[in-house]
C-alpha positions in Angstrom: 73.2 242.2 94.8 75.4 243.2 92.3 77.8 246.3 93.2 77.4 248.8 91.2 79.3 252.1 90.4 77.9 255.5 91.5 77.5 256.2 87.8 76.0 252.8 87.0 73.6 253.5 89.9 72.8 257.0 88.8 72.1 256.0 85.2 69.4 252.9 86.4 68.1 255.3 88.3 67.1 257.9 85.8 66.2 255.2 83.2 63.8 253.9 85.6 62.5 257.1 86.1 62.0 258.2 82.4 60.6 254.4 81.7 58.2 254.5 84.6 57.7 257.8 85.9 59.2 256.3 89.1 59.6 258.8 91.5 62.7 258.0 94.2 61.9 260.1 97.3 63.6 260.3 100.5 60.6 260.4 102.9 62.2 260.9 106.1 61.8 264.9 106.5 64.4 265.1 109.6 67.3 263.1 107.2 66.3 265.6 104.6 66.5 268.4 106.6 70.0 267.5 107.3 71.6 267.3 104.2 69.7 270.5 102.7 71.0 272.4 105.6 74.7 271.2 104.7 74.1 271.8 101.2 73.0 275.5 101.8 76.1 275.6 104.1 78.3 274.6 101.4 76.0 277.2 99.0 77.4 280.0 101.3 74.0 279.6 103.3 71.8 281.9 101.9 68.8 280.2 101.2 68.1 278.7 104.8 64.1 278.3 103.8 65.6 275.4 101.7 66.6 273.5 104.5 63.3 274.8 107.0 61.1 271.2 108.0 57.6 273.1 107.2 59.2 273.4 103.5 60.4 270.1 103.6 56.9 269.0 105.0 54.9 270.9 102.4 57.3 269.6 99.4 56.7 265.8 100.5 52.9 266.5 100.8 53.1 267.9 97.4 54.9 264.9 96.2 53.2 262.5 97.7 49.7 264.2 96.3 51.3 264.0 92.9 52.5 260.2 93.5 48.7 259.2 93.9 47.6 261.3 91.2 49.9 259.4 88.8 49.5 255.9 90.7 53.5 256.0 90.6 55.4 253.4 92.8 57.3 255.4 95.9 60.2 253.9 97.2 61.6 254.7 100.6 65.6 255.2 100.3 66.0 256.9 103.4 69.1 255.5 104.7 69.7 253.3 101.0 73.2 253.8 99.2 72.5 254.7 95.5 73.6 251.3 94.8 71.1 250.0 96.6 68.2 252.2 95.4 69.5 251.6 92.4 69.2 247.8 92.6 65.6 248.6 94.1 64.4 250.2 90.9 66.0 247.6 88.9 63.9 245.2 90.1 60.7 247.1 90.4 61.3 247.9 86.0 62.3 244.2 85.3 59.1 243.2 87.6 57.1 245.3 85.6 58.3 244.3 82.2 57.3 240.5 83.3 54.2 241.7 84.5 53.7 243.3 81.0 55.4 240.3 78.7 53.1 237.4 80.8 50.4 235.1 78.9 47.1 236.2 80.4 
């Protein structure tokens, strides 16, 4: 895997998302709660609901329904670095391009 900077990885994710409507979802609710709790503390702890498990599970269920409805691929990113996530997305984009241009 080629080493990417955070900026390049973020750009790759943004480009793939626009091109494919590709949701990049962190599906591990517990990890998401940890991240959100840290963010909420950093913002003065005003929005506790943002980090509550029930809220997170509701949001993840809504996202999963949307992904199914749109037929979007979902990439599990829990525990991945931004570079690893970008690499997976780039591989998916490349594979789809190859399939789209393959002779039938």
